[in-house]
N, C-alpha and C positions, 0 to 999 in steps of 0.2 A: 359925299356919303362915306368913301375910301378912307381920309387921312381918320377921320374920325374913330371908325373900325381901328387902326394903326394903335391909334391916342387909346382905347380901352384898352384894347390887348396888352399894351405896353402897362398900364395902368396896375391890368389881373397880372402879370407875369411878375411885376417890380414886389407886390403886396405875397405874393403867393412866396416869391425869393426872401421876402425879408422872413415872415412867418418860418419858414422851411429851417432859416440860417439863427432861428431863437431860440430853436429847442435841443436837446439830445435827446438819446434814447440810452440808459442805461441797465438795462437788461430786456428782458423776452419780451415783458407784458408793462413796462415802465417808461415813460415820455415825462421830460421835466421840462420844464421853460423857464428863461430866464424871466427875472421880476418886471421889468418892464416889459415883456408879455404876456404876464399875467395877470399884471393891470388893465391890460390894454382889453384883454379877453375878458374878464370879467367887468369891464366897465363898456362892452358892446356885443354884452346879451352870451360870452360864451365865444369857444373855438372851437375847429373839426381838422383832424387831418387825415389829408385824404394819400391813400398811395400812389404811386409813381405810374401806373397804370392806370390810373383813376383820371388822371393829370391829364393823362396820351391821349384820352380819351375825349374829354373836355375839350382842351385844345384845338385837338382834330376835329370836334363838331366845330367849333368858333370858325377855324377855317374854312372848311364845307359853307358855311352862314354865307360865309363873306364871300365864296365863291358861286353860290349859286344869287348874292344880291347884285356883283358884277354884273353876272350874267342876264340879271334880269333887268336893271338897267343899262346895258349894252340894247335890249331888243326895244325899251322904251325910247333911247334919244332917236332912233335909225327913222 
């Protein structure tokens, strides 16, 4: 189960990184998407932009769940 968790985390991080690198902030309330990202957003039902704090909280929660899963697995295997 542990390799699967890492694979899913890497996929998630690569998706977030690719989305974050495809936008530019041009003003205090303006975010511009690249043409490719605009097409992808429209095709997939829209996009969401999250703050660094929200992203850190999300990755922290994933790490916490991974740690809890590891603890439960060690209890079962003993």
